[in-house]
C-alpha positions in Angstrom: 0.0 0.1 0.0 1.4 3.4 -0.8 1.6 6.1 1.9 -1.1 8.1 0.3 -3.7 5.3 0.1 -6.3 5.0 2.8 -5.4 2.3 5.4 -7.4 -0.8 6.0 -10.1 -0.6 8.5 -8.7 -1.3 12.0 -11.3 -1.2 14.6 -14.7 -1.9 13.0 -15.3 1.7 11.9 -14.8 3.3 8.4 -11.3 4.5 8.1 -12.6 7.8 6.6 -13.9 8.6 10.3 -10.5 10.0 10.9 -8.3 11.7 8.1 -5.1 10.9 10.0 -5.1 7.2 10.5 -1.5 6.9 9.3 1.5 9.0 8.5 4.5 8.4 6.4 6.4 5.4 7.8 3.5 3.6 9.5 2.9 -0.1 9.0 -0.6 -1.1 8.2 -2.0 -3.5 10.9 -5.2 -4.4 12.7 -5.5 -3.3 16.3 -5.7 -6.0 18.9 -7.6 -5.7 22.2 -4.9 -7.8 24.1 -2.2 -5.3 23.2 -4.0 -2.7 25.5 -4.9 -5.1 28.4 -2.1 -4.2 30.9 -2.3 -6.3 34.1 -0.8 -4.9 37.2 -0.8 -5.8 40.9 -1.5 -2.4 42.4 -4.9 -0.8 43.1 -6.4 1.0 40.2 -6.6 4.8 40.7 -8.3 5.8 37.4 -10.4 3.5 35.2 -11.2 4.7 31.7 -13.7 2.8 29.6 -14.8 3.4 26.0 -13.8 7.0 26.1 -14.6 9.1 23.0 -13.7 12.8 22.5 -14.9 15.0 19.7 -14.1 18.6 18.9 -17.0 19.5 16.6 -16.8 16.9 13.7 -13.3 15.9 14.6 -13.2 12.5 16.4 -10.1 13.2 18.3 -10.0 10.1 20.7 -11.6 6.7 19.7 -13.0 4.2 22.3 -9.9 4.3 24.7 -10.1 2.0 27.7 -7.3 1.7 30.2 -6.7 1.3 33.9 -4.0 3.5 35.6 -2.4 2.0 38.8 -2.0 4.2 41.9 1.3 5.6 43.1 3.2 5.1 39.9 4.2 7.0 36.7 2.2 6.4 33.5 3.7 7.8 30.3 1.5 8.8 27.3 3.6 8.8 24.2 2.9 9.2 20.4 3.3 11.6 17.5 1.7 15.0 17.4 -2.1 15.0 17.1 -2.6 11.4 18.2 -4.8 12.3 21.2 -2.6 11.9 24.1 -3.0 15.4 25.5 -6.7 15.2 24.9 -6.7 12.0 26.8 -4.8 13.7 29.7 -7.3 16.6 29.9 -10.1 14.2 30.0 -8.9 12.8 33.4 -9.9 16.0 35.2 -12.5 17.3 32.8 -10.3 20.1 31.5 -11.9 19.4 28.1 -15.1 20.9 29.5 -13.6 24.3 29.1 -13.5 23.8 25.2 -16.9 24.8 23.8 -16.8 22.4 20.9 -15.7 19.4 23.0 -18.0 16.4 23.5 -17.0 13.4 25.7 -18.6 10.0 25.7 -17.6 7.1 27.8 -16.5 6.7 31.5 -13.7 7.9 33.7 -13.8 6.6 37.3 -11.5 7.9 40.1 -11.4 5.4 42.9 -14.4 3.9 41.5 -16.5 7.1 41.3 -17.6 8.4 37.9 -16.2 11.9 37.3 -18.6 12.5 34.3 -21.7 12.0 36.5 -24.3 14.8 36.5 -23.6 17.3 39.4 -19.9 16.4 39.8 -18.0 18.9 41.7 -15.5 20.1 39.3 -13.6 22.2 41.8 -13.2 19.3 44.2 -12.3 17.0 41.1 -9.5 19.3 40.0 -8.2 19.6 43.5 -7.9 15.8 43.7 -6.5 15.6 40.1 -4.2 18.5 39.6 -2.5 19.6 36.3 0.9 20.9 35.4 1.1 22.4 32.0 3.7 22.4 29.2 4.9 26.0 29.7 5.4 27.2 33.4 2.6 29.6 34.3 3.3 31.1 37.7 1.0 33.9 38.8 2.5 37.4 38.9 2.6 37.2 42.7 5.4 36.2 45.3 6.7 32.7 45.5 4.9 32.3 48.9 1.6 33.5 47.4 1.9 31.3 44.3 2.0 28.2 46.7 -0.6 29.3 49.1 -3.1 30.5 46.4 -4.9 27.2 46.1 -5.4 26.5 49.8 -6.6 30.0 50.3 -9.1 29.7 47.4 -10.4 26.4 48.9 -10.7 28.0 52.4 -8.1 25.7 53.9 -6.0 28.6 55.0 -7.1 32.1 56.4 -4.7 34.9 57.0 -5.0 38.7 57.2 -6.5 41.2 59.6 -10.0 39.8 59.9 -8.9 36.1 60.7 -6.5 37.5 63.2 -9.3 39.6 64.9 -11.4 36.4 64.9 -8.7 34.2 66.3 -8.6 32.2 63.1 -5.2 33.2 61.7 -3.4 30.4 59.8 -0.1 32.2 59.2 1.9 29.5 60.8 0.1 26.8 59.0 0.6 28.7 55.8 4.3 28.9 56.4 4.5 25.2 57.1 2.5 24.3 54.0 4.7 26.7 51.7 7.9 25.0 53.0 6.5 21.6 52.7 5.2 22.0 49.1 8.5 23.7 48.0 10.6 20.9 49.6 8.4 18.3 47.8 9.1 20.2 44.5 12.8 20.2 45.2 12.9 24.0 45.1 12.8 25.1 48.8 16.6 25.3 49.1 16.9 27.5 46.1 14.3 30.1 47.1 13.9 29.9 50.9 15.6 33.3 51.4 13.3 35.1 48.8 9.8 33.8 49.3 8.5 37.3 49.0 10.0 37.9 45.5 8.0 37.9 42.4 7.8 34.4 41.0 8.3 35.7 37.5 12.0 36.3 38.3 12.7 32.7 38.6 14.4 30.6 35.9 12.2 28.5 33.6 13.0 25.3 35.4 12.4 27.0 38.9 9.0 28.2 37.6 8.0 24.8 36.6 8.9 23.4 39.9 7.1 26.2 41.6 3.9 25.2 39.5 4.4 21.7 40.7 4.6 22.9 44.3 1.4 24.9 43.7 -0.3 21.8 42.6 1.0 19.9 45.5 -0.2 22.5 47.9 -3.9 21.5 47.6 -2.9 17.9 48.4 -3.9 16.1 45.2 -4.2 12.4 44.7 -3.3 12.5 41.0 -1.0 14.8 39.1 -1.3 15.2 35.4 1.7 16.6 33.5 1.5 17.7 29.9 5.1 17.7 28.6 6.3 19.4 31.7 10.0 19.5 30.7 9.7 20.3 26.9 10.5 24.0 27.3 13.4 23.4 29.6 17.2 22.9 29.3 18.7 19.6 30.0 19.8 20.4 33.5 16.3 21.7 34.5 14.8 18.7 32.7 16.8 16.2 34.7 15.6 17.8 37.9 12.0 17.5 36.7 12.5 13.9 35.8 14.0 13.2 39.3 11.1 14.9 41.0 8.6 12.9 39.0 10.1 9.7 40.2 10.1 10.9 43.8 6.4 12.0 43.5 5.3 8.6 42.4 6.1 7.3 45.9 3.1 9.3 47.1 0.9 10.2 44.1 -0.3 8.8 40.8 1.5 10.6 38.1 0.4 10.7 34.5 2.7 12.4 32.0 2.5 13.2 28.3 5.9 13.3 26.7 7.3 13.5 23.1 10.6 12.4 24.5 10.7 8.7 24.4 14.1 8.5 26.3 12.3 10.4 28.9 9.4 8.0 29.1 11.7 5.1 29.3 13.7 6.7 32.2 10.8 7.8 34.5 7.8 5.7 33.9 6.5 2.4 35.2 4.1 1.8 32.4 3.6 3.4 28.9 0.5 3.9 26.8 1.2 4.5 23.0 -1.3 6.7 21.0 -0.9 6.6 17.2 -2.5 8.5 14.5 -6.3 8.3 14.3 -6.9 8.8 18.1 -6.4 5.2 19.0 -4.7 3.6 22.0 -2.6 1.2 20.3 -0.6 -0.5 23.0 -0.3 -0.2 26.9 2.1 -2.2 28.9 5.0 -2.0 31.3 7.4 0.4 30.0 10.3 -2.0 29.6 8.0 -4.3 27.5 6.8 -1.2 25.3 10.4 -0.2 24.5 12.2 -3.5 24.2 9.5 -6.0 22.9 6.2 -4.4 21.9 3.5 -6.3 20.4 2.5 -3.9 17.6 4.8 -3.4 14.6 3.6 0.3 14.5 4.7 0.8 18.0 8.1 -0.8 17.4 8.5 1.3 14.3 7.6 4.5 16.4 9.8 3.9 19.5 12.7 3.0 17.2 12.3 6.3 15.4 11.2 5.1 11.9 8.3 7.6 12.0 6.8 10.3 14.2 
């Protein structure tokens, strides 16, 4: 088959449903359910079943099902436009912010459906935090960046009125800021300038500050969308070390275009390829050393993507 011809139907749907089923270099093959049935011993933190995401007429994500184990790092890899960031945003309903988005299927957090009617999205996004590709600190002090979430949620009260009412949490705030910054491996670098504007930090420091800000609200899951893609190698190495440390206490799901990074930091890897399909999901070592799918092998070996 030439690279410009339409691929053979792979999942029971007409291949014309998605105009990007393959790209140059991909092997034609039929998807197999067993390639995506990753078995693990730990408890399931997030269970995704038959998830479809549409942006208007664009069917961006097609019938994705996978379970994500707790206290581990799950990497989502694949070429640009394959749906991995769309999938990530579906895990805390960030796609709801896009007017053209429509979501079908199920996502359960600790067995509870997050797409149920009346779900508390503020509470959901507190439990399932997000760190974005580009660092986005607030134009406030380092201290205020970290304490912002707990203040908004009412977990910390400081200022004149709380002091008058005997409800001042300044000491608790100080402890929370230090703890969160230490968890993000940033405290030692900024402890003597917590009142400085966060925009004066380096790019890598800003990204770790955003991670500290996420940790400050005590999430259970941390979603990361290419958190090191805009950073230099030294800053990237610090983020990678931090991700591995966070997985001791949190469930981490990270999108990355850097396959070496995925191999270094993750416990399991899900491979999304063109057409919005999850093609293979397994332990990271298996994915990179002996994948079942020829397309996955071609992708991780650099033959396309």
